[in-house]
N, C-alpha and C positions, 0 to 999 in steps of 0.2 A: 511487717508483712501484712497484717490485717488492719492497717490503718493505725496501728499502735506504734509507739516509739520503741525502737530496738535497744540493744545494749549500748552503754556508753563506753567510749574509748578509755575513760578514766579507770574503769574496772579491769581493763586488759593491758594497760600501758606498760606494766612491768614485764609482761610476757611477750607482747607483740609490738612490732612497729606499726605506725599508722597505716602503711600500705598493706601489711599482713592483716590488720584488723578489717579493712574495707574488703579485701579479697575474701576473707572468711565470711563476713556478712553477706556478700554477694553470692557466695557458694551455698550458704544455708538457705538464702532466699530462693535461689533457683531449685534447690533440693526440695523444699517444702511446696513449691509450685509444680513439681514434676508429676506428670500423669501416672507413672507406675506407682508412686507412693500414694497418691489420692485414690487410685483404683484399688490397691491392696487394702487400704484402710476402710474404704467404703464397703468392700465385700466381707469385712470382718476377719480376714485371714492375716497371717503373719506377713509383715512387709519384707519380702525377700530383698528388696532394694537396700535394706539396712545391714545386710550381711557383711559389708566391707568395714563396718564400724566395730570397735571392741564391744564386748557384751555389756559392760557397764554403761557405755554411751548409748548403745542400742535401746535399752529399756527406757532411758530418759527421753531420747528422741521420739520413740514410739508413743510414750505417754503424752508428750507435748503435741505431737501430730494428732493423736486421738482426741485430746481435749479441745484442740483448736480446729478440728476438721470442718465443722459447720462455718466457723468464722473464715477459714481459708477459702472454702468453696464460695461463700457469699462474696468475699473480697475479689476473688478471681472472676466471678460473674459480673460484679460491678465494673471491674476494669474492662472486661470484654464489652459490656453494655456501653461504656463511655466511648468506645471506638466508633460505634454506630451513630445514626442520626436520632431524630425524635421518635418517641414511641407513643402509640395511641393509648391513652389512658381511659377515655370515656367519650361518648358522643350523644348528641341530642338531635332530633329531627322533627320537622313539621312540614305540612303541605299547605301552600297558598294557591288560591285560584285567582289568576289574573283576569280581571274583567275589564273589557274595553268595549264600548259600544258607541255607535253613531247611527244615523238613519239607514246606512247601507249594510253594515255588518255588525255582528256581535262576536266578541272574542272570549273564549273561555279556555285558558291555558293553565294546566297545573304546574307549579314549580315547587321543587323540594328544597327546603332550607336545611342544611346540615351543618351542625356546629361540632367541631372536633376539639377535644381537649388533649393536648400533646405534652408529654414529659420530655424535656430536653435533658440530655446527659449532663450530669454535674450541677444541675439547677434544681432547687426545691419548688419553684413556682411553675405552675402549668401555663402553657400558652394556648389560647383559643383561636381557632381558625374557622371562619364562617364561609360557607359555600352556598351558592344558589344555582340549582341545576334543573335542566329540563328532564323529562322522562327518559329520553335517549341517553343523556349524560349519566343519569342515575343508574340505568341498566348497565352501562359500560363500567362504572365504578363497582357495582356489585359483582360483575363478572371478574374484574381484576382482583377483588378481595377474595373471591372463591378460589381463584388460581393460587393466590398467595397462601391461603389457608391450606390447600392441598400440598403445596411445597413444604410448609412447616410440618404438617403431619408426616410426610414422607421423610423429612429430615430427622424427626424424632424417632422414627421406626428403625 
């Protein structure tokens, strides 16, 4: 479940068939990923979703879920993150002034150089993307980022 190896069939082969073993593993994996269990454990209350289990099993499952709560949550976030695209990890910027001159005209245009460091899902290495933008393009980018930030803030609330 948390990127760790699960139980082996050798330990259960005398009790279950291979099909029953896989069905059991799938059921427990789905159970530990269930929102009601994670919500109950994060609020510190008794997990009412465990009531269908015998009392002896309930305490063991609750201890396992409590001990692995952070690992389960991190693993689920990593799985969700892997679905999406690249994530902005860092950025760097500078401004260049383009100078062009001849006898008729003098040109002074500011250009923004923006370097984005992106984390790709499932990869350890960052990918860098460099952009050169005019003032109007930079203003559009900033406006789009502000809209995205507002959407994230509303989503978290």
